[in-house]
N, C-alpha and C positions, 0 to 999 in steps of 0.2 A: 504493500500500500504506500509505503514511504517513497519508493522509487516512482510510483505512478503519479505522485503529487509534485515531484521535484521539477520536472520540465514545465508544468503549468505555472508554478511559482516563479521560476526564472523568466518565463515569457511575460508574465504580468509585471514583474519588476522592471524588465527592459521597456515595456510599454509605458509604465509610469515615468521612468526617467526620460525616455525619448519624447514624450508628449507634454512634459511638465511646463515648458515655456511656449507651447503651441499657440499661435494666434490664428490658425487656419479655422475658419468657421465650420468646415466639414470634417475636421479632425480635432475635436476639442481635447483638452487634457483628460487623462484617465481619472484624475481626482474629481473633475466635474461630472464625468459619466457615472462614477460610483455614487456621488451625492444624489444625482438624478435618479439612479437605480432605486435607492431606498424610498425616495419620494413617490416614484411612479408605481413600483410593484408591491410595496408593503402598504397597500391601500385597498380601495374598492376593486382595483384592477385584478388583484389576486383572485377574487371570486368571479369577477365578470369575464376575465380573459384567460388567466392561467389555468384554472380548474377545467373550463370547457375544453381547452386544447389538450390537456393531459388525459381527460376522459375519452375524447375522440381517438387519441393516439393509442391508449390501452385497448379500447374496444376494437379498433381497426387491426392492431397488431395481433391481438388474440384471435380474431376472426381469420387473419391470414395464416396463422400457425395451425389452427384447427383444420381449415380447408386444405392447406398445403400438405399436411401430414396425412390427412384422410385420403385425398386423391393420390398422393405419392405412393402410399402403401398399396392402393388398388392398382395403379398403373405399374408399379415395380414388380408386383407379384403376377401380373397377367400380361404375357408377352404379346398376345394377339390384340388386346385392348390398347396396349401401348403403341403398337404399330398403326392402329386405326386412328387414334387421336393425335398422334405426333404432329402431322401437318397443321392441324387446327391449333394446337398448343403453340407451335412455333410461330404461327401467324400472329396470335394475340400477344405472345411474349415480345414480339418485335415492335409492337406499338408502344411508344413512350406513354406512360400513365398520364402525364400532364396534358397530352393531346386529347384524352378522353374526358377531361373535366367539363368542357362545354356541353358534351353530349350527356354526361351523367347528370349535370345540373338541369338540363332540359327535361329529362324524364323523372328525376328524383327530387327536383326542386333545389333550393339553396340551403336547406337545413342540415342538421347533423348527419342524417342518413346518407346523403350524397357524399359528404366529406369522409365518412367512415368507409364507404364503398371505394372512394378514390385511394385511400390508404391500402385497403385490401387488394385492389387491382394491381398495385405495384409490388407490395410486400410479399404476396403469395408465391411469386415465381422462385426466388432462391430457396424457400422452404420446400416447395414442390419438387424442384429439380434435384436438390440434394437428397430428399427422401427417396425419390425414385432410384437414384444411384446407390444409396445406402442399402435399400431392399434388394436390389439386383446383386450386390456384392456379398450377400450373406454366404458364409462358408458352406460349400457343398457337403462336406463331411458332417458338419453339425446339422445341416438340413436333413440329410439322409438318416442320421442317427435319431433325430427327433421323430421322424416319420416311422422308423422301425419300432420305436417305443410307443407309438400311438399318440404322440403329441401333435394334435391337429387343431384347426379352427382358431378360436380365440386364445386358447392356451399356447399354441405355437406363436401367434402374433405377440402375445404378452411376454413370453419367456425366451423367445429366440429372435424374431424379426426385429422388433423395436429396440431391444438392447443392442443387437449387432449393428443396426443402422443409426443408433443414437449419436455417435460422433459427427456424422455428416448432417443429421437433422439439426443438431445444435449449431453447427457451422452455418447452415442456412438460416437459422433463427437469428444469429448474430448479424448477418447481412441484412435480413429483413428489418431489424430494429433501426438501422441507419436509414434505410429507405423509407420507413414509416415516419420518421421525424421529418424528413425532407418533404414528403407528400402532405403531411399535416400542415406544414407552413404554406406550401403552394396552394393547397385547397382553400385555406383561409384567406388568401390574397384575392380570391375570386368571389365576388358577390357575397361577402360575409358581413356580419354585424358585430362579431366578437372573436376573440382568439389572439394568440401571439402573432401569427402571420398578419392578421387584420391590423393589429396595433402598430406593428413595424411599418407597414405600408402607409398607414394613416399618418404616422409621425413623419415619414419621408415626404409625403405630399404636402404637409403643412410646414415643412422646414423646421421641425422640432428635432434638430440633429442630436443633441445629447440624449433625448428620449429614445430616438431611433437606435442609437448605439447601445443604450441600456437594454432594449429588447433583444438585440443581436447577442449581447452578452448573456442574457438570461437563457436564450436558446442554446448557447454553447454550454452553459452550466447544466441545463436539463439533459443534454446529450451525454455529458461527462458523467453525471450521476447515474443515468440509466446504464451506461457502459459498465460502471463499477458494479452495479447491482447484477448485471448479466454475468459478469465474471464470477461473482459469488455463486450464482445459480449454476453456471457451467462447472465450477469446481466441485460442487456438491453432487450434481447429476452424473458427471463423468469421472468421479473419483476412482472408480474401478479401472477405467480406461487409462487414465494418467499413471496409475500405479502399475498397470501392465506394461506401459511404455517405458517407465523407469526401470522395471525389472529386466526388460529386454535389452536395455542399454547397460545393465550391470550397475545401476545407481542404487544407493541405499534409500 
């Protein structure tokens, strides 16, 4: 944890020193930004903008993980279904999610539902593709052994397929988290009335530059905290996997 905080502290220190005497209207001193940060975000905006954004992010990310793992297991275990659906999946995967925002808003409105769908539409792909590859890579010997012992159906899925594919699933989940944050911000910049993305773009349009920088700083902090939390989740979930890797390398 200490090493993870070292570089951010160094960068903030350099930013503070570099910007201390800044007279540039568009690049105010960090001290001004931090003062504005407290005034802006430790107020009504915490409930009106931050909480709605975090809620959309968590719902969209959870939906992407559930959908990606579910479809990934199905496609990874069924070669025929995978071949039939591959062209369609490749087509939709190639469409940048921001390009779908006007269409989604047209059919789903500009409320929270559309913004959650935007997040799911982009974040689902790394989870889906990594799950498919993880399921396909299940060891043949373990698969045959489980089948010979009559381990089939949900028991096979729970005790063999998901544990074996979990390293790649978690890797896809990590990628999806970053994509979810990006799409949360982009979706809120389109026809929205609240949220972090909405606030940042409103500050920019009204030339409230320190407030705009404070919103960008808050988004960076949000991503940083979520990344640390995901690392804790990954260590707990894949403890067996990392232990196996260390034993293979001859580490204690």
